[in-house]
N, C-alpha and C positions, 0 to 999 in steps of 0.2 A: 042196598047192599044186605047180604047174608050175615049172620052171626060170627060163622068161622073166619069169614071174610074181614071182618070187622076187628075180630081177635087178632089175627094175622096180621093187620096193619098195626094194630097198637104195639104188638111186640116188635114190629119191624122198627116201628117210631122210637120206641125203648130203646133198643138196640143200637140205633142211630145216635140218638141224645147220649145214651152213655159212653159210647165212642168217641163222640165228641168232646165231652167232658174230660176224659181220660188222655185225649189227645192235649186239650189246652192245659192239663193238668202235667202232662209231659215236657210240653213246651215251656213252661212258666220257669223251668229250673232247668236249661240245656247245659250250664256248666257242671252238671253233677252226674255222676255215672249212674245212678238210679234212674234218673230223667232219660238219658240217652238208652239205656236198655229199655223202659217200658214204651219210648216213641218206636224202637226199632221192633218190639213185639207187636204195637198196635198195627204199623205198617205191613208186618208180614202175615198177620191173620187179624183182620179188622174187627170180626165181631166176636171172639173169644172174650174170655173175661181176665184181661193180663194183670189185675191187681189181686186175683185170687191166690190165696197162700195153700200150703199144705196143711195148716192148722187154721180154722175159722178163730176169728178174734174171740167168739164167746168162749172156745176151748182154751186158748190161752189164759184168758181172763181166770177161767176155772182152775188151770193147773196152777196159776199164780196165787189165788186166793187160798187152795189149800195149802200150798208152801207156808204161806205168811199165817194161816191158821195154825200151825202146829207150834208148839213151844221151842225155843232153841234152849239147848244147854250151853252153859257157860264155859263148860270144859270142849266145847266143839274145836276140832282141828282146823288149821288154814287150810288143810287138803278138802275138806269138806266145802269150806268158803268158795276154794277155786274150782271145785266141781260145780257148784251152785252158778258161779259166775259164768262157767263156760256153758252150760245149759241155757241160761239165759241169753247170752251172746247168741248161740244157736236159733234162739226163736227170733232175735232180732235180723238174724240173717236171714230167716223164713219170710219174714214180714217184708223186708226192704228189696223193690224189685231189682233184680240182679244181684242179690245178695250172696247168693249160693256162690258165685264167681269172685266175690270180695274176701280179702283177709280181714282179720277182726279190727285193725288199725283202721282200714277204709270204710268199714262199716260204722265204728265209730264216729266218722268225721263226715259220714254222710246221713246218717239218721235224724242229725238235728233239722237238716234243711228239708228232708222228707216230711217230717212233723210239721214243721211251720206251711210246709205247702198244703198239706191234709188240712191243717186248720184253715186255711183261707180259702180251699175249695169248699168247705164244709160252710163257711160264714156266705159265700156266694151262692152256694146250692139253697140255702135257708132264705136268703133274700128273694131269690126268684121264686121259691115256693109261696113265701108270703106275699108277693106282690102279686101272683096268680090266683090268690086265695081272698084277696081283700075287694 
């Protein structure tokens, strides 16, 4: 087997594994709108990246740390705080699969389950990696 064929097979395998992991993730919490949205997206375009967001997690963390780094003045108005809350809710909306189609109440009720499922997925994937490297 030549190098390019081997590379293509590896990429294909990686895409298949990613798709299956994402589908298992979507199927793990079917009672939530984000899960149904993710499953629908996976079924309609099997090898696209369904969990990608408009902003990468590192970009969001960078923006968040810049905001936290600046000192707050004690006399800041509630309007500024309201604007900041709206900005952060918009960021959550981008992170949550299907979030752009949800109102803020729905996002807040769905985000907790999404985070728990991400944590569980991370634990399972770490376990798989550890088992394969041991």
